[in-house]
N, C-alpha and C positions, 0 to 999 in steps of 0.2 A: 503494499499499500505505500502512495505517493501523499504523505501526511500535507503537504503544502497544496498539493491539487486538491485535495480531499477538504481543506479549510477553504480554498480560492471559491470551488463549486458549491459549498455550503453557503457562503457570503452571495455568490451569483443568484442561488436558490430563492434567499430572503429578498434580495433586491426585485428579482422577478416578483416574488407575493406581493413588495410594494408597490408594485403598477397597479394594482387591482384598487386598493383604496384610492390611490391618485386618479384613476380613471375616475371614480365615483366622485372625488371631489372636481374635478375637471368638467364632467357632464352636468354636475349638480349646479355648480355656478353659471352654467349657461341657460339654463332654463326658469320659468319665472317661479317666485317663491313657492306657489300653492302645489308646484309638480318637483320641487327637490327631494322631499324624502322620497316620494317615489322614485325616483331616478337614484339616489342610496341605494333604497332596499333593492331596485333590480339590477345594479352592478354586483352588489356586495352580497346577497344572497346566494352567489352562484359558487362564492369559495368553498362551502359546505357542499354544495351538491356537486360541482365537478369532481371536487376530492374524491367523494363516496365512489361516484362513477368510473374514475380513473383506476382507482382498487379493486371495485370489483370484477370491472371488464375491459376498462381503458387500455391500460397497459398489454394486455393480453393479445387485444385487436390490433393494437399499434405495431409490437413488437415481437409476437410471438410467431412460430410458423414463416414459410417461404414463399406464401402467395404473392399472386403478382397485385392483387387490388386492397386487400386487406389480411390480416393475420388470422389465427386461431383460438379458440378457446380454452388452449392447453394451460394457461396460466390465470384462471379464475380465481379471484382473491389474492392474486399474486401467488399462489400456492406451486409448488415444484420448482420455485426459483431459489436459487443459491444467492440470496441478498447480498452477500459478504464475498462473492464472486467479485474479481478485479477485471474491470475493461484493459483491453493489452494496451492501448496507449497511453492514456492516463492515468492507470494504474489507480481507479478510484471505484469503489464499492458500487456493484448494480443496483443496491438499493436509493443510492444517493443519486446515480442518474435519472431512475424512476421518480423521483421525489422533482427533481430539477424540471423533468418532463411534465410532471402534473401541473406545474406553475404556468406552462404553457396551455394547457388543457383549462383551466382556470380564466386566463385573461383573453384568450380568443373568443367565446361567447360573450364576453362582458362588453367587446368593442361592439358589437352591432345592437347594442340595447340603445344607442344614441340614434339611432334610426326611428325608434317608435315609442321612445319616453312619452309619458302622459295620455297612453290611449289602450295600451292593452292590460289585461288582468294576470296577477301573477300567477294561479293556476295553469293557464295559459302557456305563457312564459316558460313554467319549470317543465311541463310537459313538451315543448317545444325543444327545449335545450336537451332534454334527455334524449327524444328522438334524433336530434342534428348531431349530436356527439356520437351516436351509434352510425347513423347512415352517410355522415359529411366527415367529421373530425377524425376520426380514428382511422377511416381507410387513406385519407389523404395524408396522415402521421406515417402509416405505412408505405403508401407509395413512393413517400419523399425521402424519409429518414430510415423505415424500418426494414428496407430490402425489398421492396417492390418495385413496379415496373419504370417508374420514374427515375428512382435512384440507381436501377439498373441501366437506364439509357444514358445516364450522366447527366441529369439535370443538377443544377449549382443554386441551393438554396442554404446559406449558412445559418442562419436564425429564424427562418418563419416567412420568407416573402409569399409564397404560394398558400401553403398549409395555415398560417395564421393570416396576415393582412388581404390576401387575394380573395380567400375564402371567406374572411368577416365582412371584407368590402360588398362582396356579391350578397353573401347573406342579407346583408342591410338591404341593399337596393333591391331586392325581391320582396322582403318583409314592408319595405316602405310602401309598394305599389300594392301588396295583397291585403295588408291590412286597411289601406285606405288612410286619407289624410286625416289632420287634428280639424276638430269642427272652427277652433280659432287659430289661424295660422301664423297671427303675428308672434312675436318672440321677442320677450324680453330678455337680456342677460342681466340678472338680480343681483348676482355677486361675482364681481370681476375677480375679486381677492381668492375667491377659491378656484377659480379658472387658472390663475396665475400658479397658486400653490400645488394643483392638481397637476401642471403642466412640468412644473420642477420636479414634482415625485416621479412623474414619468420619464421624464429625462435622467434623472437618477437610476431609476430600476432599470432603464434600457440598457447601463453599461454589463448589467446582469445577463440581460436577456441576448446582447451581442457578442460582448467579450467572454461572457460564461459560456458561451456556446464552444468556444474552442477546449473546455473542458480540461484544461491544464492552463499553468502559468509558463506560457513561451511567447514566441513572437508574433504567433499568430493574435493571441490575445490582445498584445501590446497594439497590433495594427488594427484589430477591432475597435478598440477604445478609440485610439486616434481618428479613423474614419466615421465613426458615429458622430464623434465631436464635429468636425470639419462638414461634413453632411447638414447637420443640424443647424450651425451658425449659418452655412450658406443660406439654407432654407428659409431660414428667418430671416435673413437679411432682403432675399428674393421678395418675398411676401410682402415686406415692409416699402420696398421700392415700389412693386405694382400698386399697392395701396396709395403712395404718393403721386402713382401717375394716374388714376381711375378716379379718385375720391375726392379731393387729394389730401389726406390726413392719416396718421399712422394710428390703429387702434392696438388695445391691449390684445383682445380677443383675436385678431388678425395675426399680430406677434405671436401670440400660442401656437395657432393654428399651423403658422407655418414653419415653427418649429417641429411640431407634431408632422407635418408631412415629410421633415426631411428624415425623422428618425424611421419613420414608416420606409421610406425609399430606400434608404441604405441598408435596411435588414437582410435581404436576401444577400448583397453583395461584400457586408461588412469583412469578412476576411477573405476576400479574393482580390480587392482591388487597392489602388495607390490612393494616395491622398488627392491627387487631381482629378482621379475617377472618381473619388468621393463626392469632391466638391461640385461636379457637375451632376452627379445622380441626386443632390440634395436640392441643387438649385433647380434642376429639370420637373424634379416631384413638386416641388411647390409652386413654380410656373404652371403646369398643367394642372395642379388641383385649384390653385387660384382661378385659372381662365374656365375650368368647368363649372365651379360654382358661382362665378359670378354672371356668365354667360350662358351657360347650356343648360344649367340645372332648370333657371328658370323659366324656359321653353319646354321642357319635359314635362312640368307640372307634377312631379310625384313630390312626396313630404317625406324625406330624409331629414329628419327634424335638426339633428346636429351634424349633418353632412359626414356620418359614417362611412358612407360610400365615396362623399366625395373628396374625402382624406385619406382613409385607409384604402380604400377601394382602388381610385384613380393613382394616388402613389405607389402603393403597393403592385400593383400591374406595371406601372413604370418602372420602379425599381427591379422587378422580378426580371423584365426584359433587358433593361441596361445593363444586367449582369453579365448577358450576353455581347455587350459591343467592351465594357472594361475589364473583366476576369483577366488575370496574367499569372501564369506559372511563377513567376518572380516573385511575387508576393507569397503565395500558397501552393505547394507540390500538389495539393488535391487537386487542381485545376489542371487536367488534361489535354484540354484544347483552350487556347487563350481565345480572348473575343474578338472580334472583330476589328476592332480598334487598335488590338495589340499583335496584329499579324496572322491571328488563328483562323482566318477565314470564317464563312458562313454558320460553318457547323454548331458551335455554341448559341450562337444567336438563335439559328433555326429552332434549337431545341428549346432555348427558354420561353419563345413564343410559343411553341407546342405546349409546353407543360402549363403555360399560363391560362391559356386558350381551354385546355382538357379540367384545370382548375375551376375556370369561371362556370363552363356549361355544366359541369359535374355538380357544382355548387346549386347552381339555378334550377337544375332539374329535380334534383334531391331536396331542395326547399319548399318547391312548389308541390310536390308529391305529398311531403309531410305535412304544409298547411291544409291542402285539400284534405286529409285525412283527419286531423285535429279538430279541425273547424267545423266538422259533422258531429262531433263527439262533446264539443263544449264551446261555451262563448268566448270570443276572443276579444273583443273589446268590452271597456267601462261603460258603464250608463253614461248617457249624454251629461247629466247631472254632476256624477264622480267627474267626467273629463273637465269639465268648466269649473267647479269647485276646487278640484285636487283630488289625489287617492286618498281614502280614508279607510281603515280597517284596523284589525285589532295589532296586528304586525306593526302597520306605520305608528300608530299613535303609541 
């Protein structure tokens, strides 16, 4: 056992868990006061539900077996696993790796809550997250990280571009359409201090998300910390510049949103790209997301309340594809085919495009099927009275 690596991954695990309450603050500060508790609970209750699901069946479906699309049920309740077994490269225990991956299973469904805040019932949301975990999240983890088809083909996703952000973004897009718009589509940001606090917590936690995915204290972890910082800074400044051009004044919400877009965009590429590549990925993600949110989304007329798709989906798609442009073997020996802009030809770029498109349409299809089933079994939306007044329940009180 490498005790230094064990401590590093333990800290990274704590940081990734820290992101979920950070996301609750971020989303909670963006909504009207009457929806704040609703939003807090909608994000934070996932910590318990997703953790139990991961131990019960999630790890098994994600990392057991050798299927092309999903694992098997050989490790239900994590039985028959030697949790003290050391991973060959990092020399950390399997149990610690499973715990680290559990944090990803918590934060990913929390991301798409921002698209539907203030209008869905908690029982429906819980049932949807359970079904979505089985049908969407665990299979994607297996396909990309667990020995499935996308990993076999050579897809690069260092810390969750397809698995987390494209997946959550497309889920947000589908749910915002299927659930329908709010009765009152005006949006007041009633507590911008919470937005800033949540953004700071997310940025801090993202170092565990990205650098922690190296699973060891090495040059790749250092590279991931540097590229995460540069991409986020570039995206923040780019969003501020766009606000000056089109508004023209800089806003706190816009500044925080720009930083978030940079964090999302760099996630799949963070351990594979140079500092220059990271800056371009971060700036590109911010520009594309800003243009989508400001000019394209109003024409589409769907109610993605807190721009979960506009930020996580759009920046995630860009980051996943851009990995095929900027990845280089000089940074990480795991890159077998350099990106297009580093002399590797079209192979990695086309592979990244294909993996991204597969993730998008697979997620859309599964979410549509799951929603249609659940909507026949239980009510989806709050009553009009509760939606206007804000969610009230014994849990919320």
